[in-house]
Structure formats: C-alpha cells, structure tokens
N, CA, C, O and the ligand as a Tripos MOL2 file, in Angstrom:
@<TRIPOS>MOLECULE
protein
  241   239    61     0     0
PROTEIN
NO_CHARGES

@<TRIPOS>ATOM
      1 N          92.6310  101.8020   75.5910 N.3       1 MET1
      2 CA         91.8590  101.6050   74.4190 C.3       1 MET1
      3 C          90.5830  100.8070   74.8730 C.2       1 MET1
      4 O          90.6030   99.9690   75.7750 O.2       1 MET1
      5 N          89.4430  101.1720   74.1290 N.am      2 PRO2
      6 CA         88.1320  100.4940   74.4840 C.3       2 PRO2
      7 C          88.0690   99.0400   74.0810 C.2       2 PRO2
      8 O          88.6450   98.6660   73.0590 O.2       2 PRO2
      9 N          87.4410   98.2680   74.7910 N.am      3 LEU3
     10 CA         87.2810   96.8600   74.4630 C.3       3 LEU3
     11 C          85.9050   96.6680   73.8980 C.2       3 LEU3
     12 O          84.9150   97.1080   74.4830 O.2       3 LEU3
     13 N          85.8300   95.9770   72.6980 N.am      4 TYR4
     14 CA         84.5700   95.7240   72.0280 C.3       4 TYR4
     15 C          84.2930   94.2090   72.0430 C.2       4 TYR4
     16 O          85.1990   93.3910   71.8780 O.2       4 TYR4
     17 N          82.9820   93.8580   72.2500 N.am      5 GLU5
     18 CA         82.5820   92.5110   72.1710 C.3       5 GLU5
     19 C          81.8630   92.1960   70.9620 C.2       5 GLU5
     20 O          80.8960   92.8860   70.6400 O.2       5 GLU5
     21 N          82.2540   91.1920   70.2410 N.am      6 PHE6
     22 CA         81.6560   90.7900   68.9530 C.3       6 PHE6
     23 C          81.0250   89.4160   69.1190 C.2       6 PHE6
     24 O          81.4400   88.5970   69.9380 O.2       6 PHE6
     25 N          79.9870   89.2040   68.2860 N.am      7 GLU7
     26 CA         79.3680   87.9230   68.0940 C.3       7 GLU7
     27 C          79.2820   87.5330   66.7170 C.2       7 GLU7
     28 O          78.8070   88.3130   65.8910 O.2       7 GLU7
     29 N          79.7230   86.3290   66.3780 N.am      8 CYS8
     30 CA         79.6790   85.8190   64.9640 C.3       8 CYS8
     31 C          78.3000   85.4210   64.6420 C.2       8 CYS8
     32 O          77.6700   84.6570   65.3720 O.2       8 CYS8
     33 N          77.7980   85.9480   63.5130 N.am      9 SER9
     34 CA         76.4790   85.6110   63.0310 C.3       9 SER9
     35 C          76.4120   84.1850   62.3780 C.2       9 SER9
     36 O          75.3240   83.6400   62.1880 O.2       9 SER9
     37 N          77.5410   83.6290   62.0580 N.am     10 LYS10
     38 CA         77.5730   82.4250   61.4010 C.3      10 LYS10
     39 C          77.6400   81.2480   62.4090 C.2      10 LYS10
     40 O          76.8510   80.3140   62.2690 O.2      10 LYS10
     41 N          78.5950   81.2490   63.4740 N.am     11 CYS11
     42 CA         78.7380   80.2300   64.3980 C.3      11 CYS11
     43 C          78.3310   80.5760   65.7540 C.2      11 CYS11
     44 O          78.2780   79.6980   66.6150 O.2      11 CYS11
     45 N          78.0130   81.9030   66.0330 N.am     12 GLY12
     46 CA         77.6630   82.3270   67.3360 C.3      12 GLY12
     47 C          78.7370   82.4080   68.2900 C.2      12 GLY12
     48 O          78.4730   82.4970   69.4890 O.2      12 GLY12
     49 N          80.0000   82.3840   67.8470 N.am     13 HIS13
     50 CA         81.1530   82.5240   68.7450 C.3      13 HIS13
     51 C          81.1780   83.9500   69.2950 C.2      13 HIS13
     52 O          80.8950   84.8750   68.5340 O.2      13 HIS13
     53 N          81.4900   84.1790   70.5380 N.am     14 ARG14
     54 CA         81.6030   85.6190   71.0260 C.3      14 ARG14
     55 C          83.1010   85.7530   71.3620 C.2      14 ARG14
     56 O          83.7640   84.8640   71.8960 O.2      14 ARG14
     57 N          83.5480   86.9280   71.0000 N.am     15 PHE15
     58 CA         85.0060   87.2680   71.3040 C.3      15 PHE15
     59 C          85.1570   88.7590   71.5390 C.2      15 PHE15
     60 O          84.3010   89.5760   71.2020 O.2      15 PHE15
     61 N          86.3010   89.0620   72.1390 N.am     16 ASP16
     62 CA         86.5860   90.5410   72.5480 C.3      16 ASP16
     63 C          87.7260   90.9780   71.6170 C.2      16 ASP16
     64 O          88.6280   90.1980   71.3100 O.2      16 ASP16
     65 N          87.6640   92.2400   71.1770 N.am     17 ARG17
     66 CA         88.7210   92.8840   70.4800 C.3      17 ARG17
     67 C          88.9200   94.2690   71.0370 C.2      17 ARG17
     68 O          87.9700   95.0170   71.2680 O.2      17 ARG17
     69 N          90.2760   94.6190   71.2640 N.am     18 VAL18
     70 CA         90.5950   95.9380   71.7160 C.3      18 VAL18
     71 C          90.9010   96.7800   70.4270 C.2      18 VAL18
     72 O          91.8470   96.5210   69.6830 O.2      18 VAL18
     73 N          90.1010   97.7150   70.2460 N.am     19 LEU19
     74 CA         90.2500   98.6370   69.0660 C.3      19 LEU19
     75 C          90.1230  100.0170   69.3860 C.2      19 LEU19
     76 O          89.3530  100.3960   70.2680 O.2      19 LEU19
     77 N          90.8840  100.8430   68.6750 N.am     20 THR20
     78 CA         90.6710  102.3120   68.8430 C.3      20 THR20
     79 C          89.3840  102.8490   68.1230 C.2      20 THR20
     80 O          88.7400  102.1140   67.3730 O.2      20 THR20
     81 N          89.0580  104.0360   68.3480 N.am     21 LEU21
     82 CA         87.8090  104.4790   67.7850 C.3      21 LEU21
     83 C          87.9010  104.5810   66.1820 C.2      21 LEU21
     84 O          86.8920  104.4130   65.4990 O.2      21 LEU21
     85 N          89.0160  104.8330   65.6760 N.am     22 SER22
     86 CA         89.3030  104.9090   64.3050 C.3      22 SER22
     87 C          89.2700  103.4740   63.7290 C.2      22 SER22
     88 O          88.6540  103.2060   62.6970 O.2      22 SER22
     89 N          89.9710  102.5570   64.4570 N.am     23 GLU23
     90 CA         90.0950  101.1600   64.0000 C.3      23 GLU23
     91 C          88.7150  100.4970   63.9450 C.2      23 GLU23
     92 O          88.4900   99.7540   62.9890 O.2      23 GLU23
     93 N          87.8110  100.6800   64.8310 N.am     24 VAL24
     94 CA         86.5330  100.1120   64.9420 C.3      24 VAL24
     95 C          85.6640  100.4200   63.6210 C.2      24 VAL24
     96 O          84.8010   99.6280   63.2410 O.2      24 VAL24
     97 N          85.9470  101.6080   62.9530 N.am     25 GLU25
     98 CA         85.3110  101.9710   61.7850 C.3      25 GLU25
     99 C          85.9890  101.3850   60.5390 C.2      25 GLU25
    100 O          85.3100  101.2420   59.5220 O.2      25 GLU25
    101 N          87.3030  101.0330   60.5530 N.am     26 THR26
    102 CA         88.0350  100.7170   59.3790 C.3      26 THR26
    103 C          88.4970   99.2910   59.3690 C.2      26 THR26
    104 O          88.6720   98.6950   58.3070 O.2      26 THR26
    105 N          88.7050   98.7120   60.5950 N.am     27 VAL27
    106 CA         89.3040   97.3630   60.5740 C.3      27 VAL27
    107 C          88.1930   96.3750   60.3280 C.2      27 VAL27
    108 O          87.1060   96.5100   60.8890 O.2      27 VAL27
    109 N          88.4610   95.3310   59.4540 N.am     28 LYS28
    110 CA         87.4210   94.3440   59.2120 C.3      28 LYS28
    111 C          87.7410   93.2450   60.2190 C.2      28 LYS28
    112 O          88.7690   92.5680   60.2060 O.2      28 LYS28
    113 N          86.6860   93.1420   61.1440 N.am     29 VAL29
    114 CA         86.8010   92.0900   62.1880 C.3      29 VAL29
    115 C          86.2470   90.8400   61.6860 C.2      29 VAL29
    116 O          85.1220   90.8200   61.1870 O.2      29 VAL29
    117 N          86.9900   89.7640   61.7910 N.am     30 THR30
    118 CA         86.5220   88.4660   61.4570 C.3      30 THR30
    119 C          86.5080   87.4950   62.6280 C.2      30 THR30
    120 O          87.2860   87.6410   63.5710 O.2      30 THR30
    121 N          85.6750   86.5610   62.5720 N.am     31 CYS31
    122 CA         85.5500   85.5310   63.6730 C.3      31 CYS31
    123 C          86.7670   84.6730   63.7670 C.2      31 CYS31
    124 O          87.1730   84.0960   62.7580 O.2      31 CYS31
    125 N          87.3910   84.5490   64.9440 N.am     32 PRO32
    126 CA         88.6520   83.7390   65.1940 C.3      32 PRO32
    127 C          88.3310   82.3080   64.9010 C.2      32 PRO32
    128 O          89.1950   81.5530   64.4550 O.2      32 PRO32
    129 N          87.1200   81.9240   65.1380 N.am     33 GLN33
    130 CA         86.7880   80.4080   65.0780 C.3      33 GLN33
    131 C          86.5560   79.9500   63.6600 C.2      33 GLN33
    132 O          87.1450   78.9650   63.2150 O.2      33 GLN33
    133 N          85.6700   80.6840   62.9220 N.am     34 CYS34
    134 CA         85.2450   80.1440   61.6180 C.3      34 CYS34
    135 C          85.7570   81.1830   60.5530 C.2      34 CYS34
    136 O          85.5790   80.9290   59.3620 O.2      34 CYS34
    137 N          86.3240   82.2310   60.9010 N.am     35 ARG35
    138 CA         86.8950   83.2660   59.8510 C.3      35 ARG35
    139 C          85.8680   83.9430   59.1980 C.2      35 ARG35
    140 O          86.1880   84.5980   58.2060 O.2      35 ARG35
    141 N          84.5980   83.9220   59.5750 N.am     36 SER36
    142 CA         83.5680   84.6030   58.9010 C.3      36 SER36
    143 C          83.6060   86.0950   59.1830 C.2      36 SER36
    144 O          83.8500   86.4960   60.3220 O.2      36 SER36
    145 N          83.3730   86.9200   58.1860 N.am     37 ALA37
    146 CA         83.2760   88.4190   58.3210 C.3      37 ALA37
    147 C          81.9820   88.9110   58.7590 C.2      37 ALA37
    148 O          81.7870   90.1100   58.9560 O.2      37 ALA37
    149 N          81.0050   87.9320   58.9340 N.am     38 LYS38
    150 CA         79.6840   88.4050   59.3470 C.3      38 LYS38
    151 C          79.6080   88.3170   60.9780 C.2      38 LYS38
    152 O          79.0750   87.4070   61.6130 O.2      38 LYS38
    153 N          80.2300   89.4080   61.4820 N.am     39 VAL39
    154 CA         80.2110   89.5900   62.9680 C.3      39 VAL39
    155 C          79.4040   90.8280   63.2520 C.2      39 VAL39
    156 O          79.3300   91.7570   62.4460 O.2      39 VAL39
    157 N          78.8110   90.8150   64.3990 N.am     40 LYS40
    158 CA         78.0620   92.0800   64.9130 C.3      40 LYS40
    159 C          78.6550   92.4850   66.2050 C.2      40 LYS40
    160 O          79.0130   91.6730   67.0580 O.2      40 LYS40
    161 N          78.7500   93.8050   66.3220 N.am     41 LYS41
    162 CA         79.2900   94.3930   67.5780 C.3      41 LYS41
    163 C          78.2060   94.4370   68.6350 C.2      41 LYS41
    164 O          77.0910   94.8770   68.3560 O.2      41 LYS41
    165 N          78.4950   94.0110   69.7840 N.am     42 LEU42
    166 CA         77.5680   93.9370   70.9240 C.3      42 LEU42
    167 C          77.7540   95.1650   71.7520 C.2      42 LEU42
    168 O          78.8660   95.6770   71.8790 O.2      42 LEU42
    169 N          76.6670   95.6510   72.3250 N.am     43 MET43
    170 CA         76.6880   96.7750   73.2410 C.3      43 MET43
    171 C          77.2560   96.3070   74.5630 C.2      43 MET43
    172 O          76.7350   95.3290   75.0980 O.2      43 MET43
    173 N          78.2990   96.9320   75.1490 N.am     44 SER44
    174 CA         78.7950   96.5670   76.4030 C.3      44 SER44
    175 C          78.0450   97.4350   77.4880 C.2      44 SER44
    176 O          77.4590   98.4720   77.1750 O.2      44 SER44
    177 N          78.0920   96.9930   78.6820 N.am     45 ALA45
    178 CA         77.4360   97.7900   79.7760 C.3      45 ALA45
    179 C          78.0120   99.1290   79.8380 C.2      45 ALA45
    180 O          77.2720  100.0910   80.0440 O.2      45 ALA45
    181 N          79.2320   99.2680   79.6820 N.am     46 GLY46
    182 CA         79.8900  100.5930   79.7020 C.3      46 GLY46
    183 C          79.3870  101.4600   78.6170 C.2      46 GLY46
    184 O          79.1360  102.6280   78.9130 O.2      46 GLY46
    185 N          79.2040  101.0610   77.4060 N.am     47 THR47
    186 CA         78.7110  101.8150   76.3220 C.3      47 THR47
    187 C          77.2980  102.3090   76.5590 C.2      47 THR47
    188 O          76.9700  103.4520   76.2400 O.2      47 THR47
    189 N          76.4920  101.4780   77.0970 N.am     48 ILE48
    190 CA         75.0620  101.8320   77.3480 C.3      48 ILE48
    191 C          75.0270  102.9380   78.4370 C.2      48 ILE48
    192 O          74.2670  103.8990   78.3180 O.2      48 ILE48
    193 N          75.8330  102.7970   79.4670 N.am     49 LYS49
    194 CA         75.8570  103.7440   80.5740 C.3      49 LYS49
    195 C          76.2960  105.1250   80.0000 C.2      49 LYS49
    196 O          75.7090  106.1500   80.3480 O.2      49 LYS49
    197 N          77.2890  105.1440   79.1550 N.am     50 THR50
    198 CA         77.8180  106.4230   78.6780 C.3      50 THR50
    199 C          76.8410  107.0130   77.7920 C.2      50 THR50
    200 O          76.6720  108.2320   77.8320 O.2      50 THR50
    201 N          76.1340  106.2400   76.9430 N.am     51 GLY51
    202 CA         75.1030  106.8400   76.0370 C.3      51 GLY51
    203 C          73.9740  107.4500   76.8390 C.2      51 GLY51
    204 O          73.4570  108.5170   76.5070 O.2      51 GLY51
    205 N          73.5820  106.7170   77.9570 N.am     52 TRP52
    206 CA         72.4300  107.2400   78.6730 C.3      52 TRP52
    207 C          72.7760  108.5780   79.3720 C.2      52 TRP52
    208 O          71.9930  109.5280   79.3980 O.2      52 TRP52
    209 N          73.9690  108.5810   79.9180 N.am     53 ASP53
    210 CA         74.4400  109.8630   80.6220 C.3      53 ASP53
    211 C          74.5210  111.0600   79.5930 C.2      53 ASP53
    212 O          74.2450  112.2090   79.9360 O.2      53 ASP53
    213 N          74.9100  110.7320   78.3300 N.am     54 GLY54
    214 CA         74.9770  111.8050   77.3400 C.3      54 GLY54
    215 C          73.6180  112.2430   76.9350 C.2      54 GLY54
    216 O          73.4260  113.4320   76.6780 O.2      54 GLY54
    217 N          72.6620  111.3690   76.8590 N.am     55 TYR55
    218 CA         71.3610  111.6810   76.4780 C.3      55 TYR55
    219 C          70.6650  112.5630   77.6180 C.2      55 TYR55
    220 O          70.0290  113.5840   77.3560 O.2      55 TYR55
    221 N          70.8390  112.0970   78.8200 N.am     56 ALA56
    222 CA         70.3120  112.8840   79.9960 C.3      56 ALA56
    223 C          70.8290  114.3200   80.0220 C.2      56 ALA56
    224 O          70.1370  115.2770   80.3700 O.2      56 ALA56
    225 N          72.1350  114.3950   79.6160 N.am     57 GLY57
    226 CA         72.7100  115.6920   79.6910 C.3      57 GLY57
    227 C          72.0610  116.6470   78.7110 C.2      57 GLY57
    228 O          71.8290  117.8150   79.0220 O.2      57 GLY57
    229 N          71.7670  116.1330   77.5100 N.am     58 LYS58
    230 CA         71.1810  116.8990   76.4690 C.3      58 LYS58
    231 C          69.8730  117.3470   76.8200 C.2      58 LYS58
    232 O          69.5400  118.4980   76.5400 O.2      58 LYS58
    233 N          68.9720  116.4440   77.4950 N.am     59 VAL59
    234 CA         67.7150  116.9160   77.7960 C.3      59 VAL59
    235 C          67.6390  117.9550   78.8650 C.2      59 VAL59
    236 O          66.7360  118.7910   78.8520 O.2      59 VAL59
    237 N          68.5470  117.9290   79.7790 N.am     60 GLN60
    238 CA         68.5810  118.9740   80.7210 C.3      60 GLN60
    239 C          69.3090  120.1890   80.1500 C.2      60 GLN60
    240 O          69.4400  121.2070   80.8310 O.2      60 GLN60
    241 ZN         82.2680   82.3090   63.6270 Zn       61 ZN61
@<TRIPOS>BOND
     1     1     2 1
     2     2     3 1
     3     3     4 2
     4     3     5 am
     5     5     6 1
     6     6     7 1
     7     7     8 2
     8     7     9 am
     9     9    10 1
    10    10    11 1
    11    11    12 2
    12    11    13 am
    13    13    14 1
    14    14    15 1
    15    15    16 2
    16    15    17 am
    17    17    18 1
    18    18    19 1
    19    19    20 2
    20    19    21 am
    21    21    22 1
    22    22    23 1
    23    23    24 2
    24    23    25 am
    25    25    26 1
    26    26    27 1
    27    27    28 2
    28    27    29 am
    29    29    30 1
    30    30    31 1
    31    31    32 2
    32    31    33 am
    33    33    34 1
    34    34    35 1
    35    35    36 2
    36    35    37 am
    37    37    38 1
    38    38    39 1
    39    39    40 2
    40    39    41 am
    41    41    42 1
    42    42    43 1
    43    43    44 2
    44    43    45 am
    45    45    46 1
    46    46    47 1
    47    47    48 2
    48    47    49 am
    49    49    50 1
    50    50    51 1
    51    51    52 2
    52    51    53 am
    53    53    54 1
    54    54    55 1
    55    55    56 2
    56    55    57 am
    57    57    58 1
    58    58    59 1
    59    59    60 2
    60    59    61 am
    61    61    62 1
    62    62    63 1
    63    63    64 2
    64    63    65 am
    65    65    66 1
    66    66    67 1
    67    67    68 2
    68    67    69 am
    69    69    70 1
    70    70    71 1
    71    71    72 2
    72    71    73 am
    73    73    74 1
    74    74    75 1
    75    75    76 2
    76    75    77 am
    77    77    78 1
    78    78    79 1
    79    79    80 2
    80    79    81 am
    81    81    82 1
    82    82    83 1
    83    83    84 2
    84    83    85 am
    85    85    86 1
    86    86    87 1
    87    87    88 2
    88    87    89 am
    89    89    90 1
    90    90    91 1
    91    91    92 2
    92    91    93 am
    93    93    94 1
    94    94    95 1
    95    95    96 2
    96    95    97 am
    97    97    98 1
    98    98    99 1
    99    99   100 2
   100    99   101 am
   101   101   102 1
   102   102   103 1
   103   103   104 2
   104   103   105 am
   105   105   106 1
   106   106   107 1
   107   107   108 2
   108   107   109 am
   109   109   110 1
   110   110   111 1
   111   111   112 2
   112   111   113 am
   113   113   114 1
   114   114   115 1
   115   115   116 2
   116   115   117 am
   117   117   118 1
   118   118   119 1
   119   119   120 2
   120   119   121 am
   121   121   122 1
   122   122   123 1
   123   123   124 2
   124   123   125 am
   125   125   126 1
   126   126   127 1
   127   127   128 2
   128   127   129 am
   129   129   130 1
   130   130   131 1
   131   131   132 2
   132   131   133 am
   133   133   134 1
   134   134   135 1
   135   135   136 2
   136   135   137 am
   137   137   138 1
   138   138   139 1
   139   139   140 2
   140   139   141 am
   141   141   142 1
   142   142   143 1
   143   143   144 2
   144   143   145 am
   145   145   146 1
   146   146   147 1
   147   147   148 2
   148   147   149 am
   149   149   150 1
   150   150   151 1
   151   151   152 2
   152   151   153 am
   153   153   154 1
   154   154   155 1
   155   155   156 2
   156   155   157 am
   157   157   158 1
   158   158   159 1
   159   159   160 2
   160   159   161 am
   161   161   162 1
   162   162   163 1
   163   163   164 2
   164   163   165 am
   165   165   166 1
   166   166   167 1
   167   167   168 2
   168   167   169 am
   169   169   170 1
   170   170   171 1
   171   171   172 2
   172   171   173 am
   173   173   174 1
   174   174   175 1
   175   175   176 2
   176   175   177 am
   177   177   178 1
   178   178   179 1
   179   179   180 2
   180   179   181 am
   181   181   182 1
   182   182   183 1
   183   183   184 2
   184   183   185 am
   185   185   186 1
   186   186   187 1
   187   187   188 2
   188   187   189 am
   189   189   190 1
   190   190   191 1
   191   191   192 2
   192   191   193 am
   193   193   194 1
   194   194   195 1
   195   195   196 2
   196   195   197 am
   197   197   198 1
   198   198   199 1
   199   199   200 2
   200   199   201 am
   201   201   202 1
   202   202   203 1
   203   203   204 2
   204   203   205 am
   205   205   206 1
   206   206   207 1
   207   207   208 2
   208   207   209 am
   209   209   210 1
   210   210   211 1
   211   211   212 2
   212   211   213 am
   213   213   214 1
   214   214   215 1
   215   215   216 2
   216   215   217 am
   217   217   218 1
   218   218   219 1
   219   219   220 2
   220   219   221 am
   221   221   222 1
   222   222   223 1
   223   223   224 2
   224   223   225 am
   225   225   226 1
   226   226   227 1
   227   227   228 2
   228   227   229 am
   229   229   230 1
   230   230   231 1
   231   231   232 2
   232   231   233 am
   233   233   234 1
   234   234   235 1
   235   235   236 2
   236   235   237 am
   237   237   238 1
   238   238   239 1
   239   239   240 2
@<TRIPOS>SUBSTRUCTURE
     1 MET1         2 RESIDUE 1 A MET
     2 PRO2         6 RESIDUE 1 A PRO
     3 LEU3        10 RESIDUE 1 A LEU
     4 TYR4        14 RESIDUE 1 A TYR
     5 GLU5        18 RESIDUE 1 A GLU
     6 PHE6        22 RESIDUE 1 A PHE
     7 GLU7        26 RESIDUE 1 A GLU
     8 CYS8        30 RESIDUE 1 A CYS
     9 SER9        34 RESIDUE 1 A SER
    10 LYS10       38 RESIDUE 1 A LYS
    11 CYS11       42 RESIDUE 1 A CYS
    12 GLY12       46 RESIDUE 1 A GLY
    13 HIS13       50 RESIDUE 1 A HIS
    14 ARG14       54 RESIDUE 1 A ARG
    15 PHE15       58 RESIDUE 1 A PHE
    16 ASP16       62 RESIDUE 1 A ASP
    17 ARG17       66 RESIDUE 1 A ARG
    18 VAL18       70 RESIDUE 1 A VAL
    19 LEU19       74 RESIDUE 1 A LEU
    20 THR20       78 RESIDUE 1 A THR
    21 LEU21       82 RESIDUE 1 A LEU
    22 SER22       86 RESIDUE 1 A SER
    23 GLU23       90 RESIDUE 1 A GLU
    24 VAL24       94 RESIDUE 1 A VAL
    25 GLU25       98 RESIDUE 1 A GLU
    26 THR26      102 RESIDUE 1 A THR
    27 VAL27      106 RESIDUE 1 A VAL
    28 LYS28      110 RESIDUE 1 A LYS
    29 VAL29      114 RESIDUE 1 A VAL
    30 THR30      118 RESIDUE 1 A THR
    31 CYS31      122 RESIDUE 1 A CYS
    32 PRO32      126 RESIDUE 1 A PRO
    33 GLN33      130 RESIDUE 1 A GLN
    34 CYS34      134 RESIDUE 1 A CYS
    35 ARG35      138 RESIDUE 1 A ARG
    36 SER36      142 RESIDUE 1 A SER
    37 ALA37      146 RESIDUE 1 A ALA
    38 LYS38      150 RESIDUE 1 A LYS
    39 VAL39      154 RESIDUE 1 A VAL
    40 LYS40      158 RESIDUE 1 A LYS
    41 LYS41      162 RESIDUE 1 A LYS
    42 LEU42      166 RESIDUE 1 A LEU
    43 MET43      170 RESIDUE 1 A MET
    44 SER44      174 RESIDUE 1 A SER
    45 ALA45      178 RESIDUE 1 A ALA
    46 GLY46      182 RESIDUE 1 A GLY
    47 THR47      186 RESIDUE 1 A THR
    48 ILE48      190 RESIDUE 1 A ILE
    49 LYS49      194 RESIDUE 1 A LYS
    50 THR50      198 RESIDUE 1 A THR
    51 GLY51      202 RESIDUE 1 A GLY
    52 TRP52      206 RESIDUE 1 A TRP
    53 ASP53      210 RESIDUE 1 A ASP
    54 GLY54      214 RESIDUE 1 A GLY
    55 TYR55      218 RESIDUE 1 A TYR
    56 ALA56      222 RESIDUE 1 A ALA
    57 GLY57      226 RESIDUE 1 A GLY
    58 LYS58      230 RESIDUE 1 A LYS
    59 VAL59      234 RESIDUE 1 A VAL
    60 GLN60      238 RESIDUE 1 A GLN
    61 ZN61       241 GROUP 0 **** ****
C-alpha cells in the first residue's frame, strides 16, 4: 500500500499514513498531535517521478 506524507496546517506536525487509493479519497485524516482536520497531503518523491513518467509517455 502507498505511503502518504501529511503536514498539519495548524501545528505544522508532519506524519505518514499508509492508505489505499480508495481510502485516501474517503478517510478523514487528522493530525495525531493536535487532532486538527486541517492537514494537507505532501507530494512524495515517488509520486512526482511517477507523474513525470506518465506525462512524458503521453507527449511521445
Ligand atoms: Zn497538528
């Protein structure tokens, strides 16, 4: 299962969550430190690489 990195907009705490593709759309991720729901998903290096490869494939 893919690992997602999140950053809390309230306290700035960063944490990782393992979520399936369906879970990441439906599960409400909250900060484990302050319990705020205002968290944003960070782009991992793996995600960026995959996106770039997909884009290059479409261009060619
Ligand atoms: Zn927090």
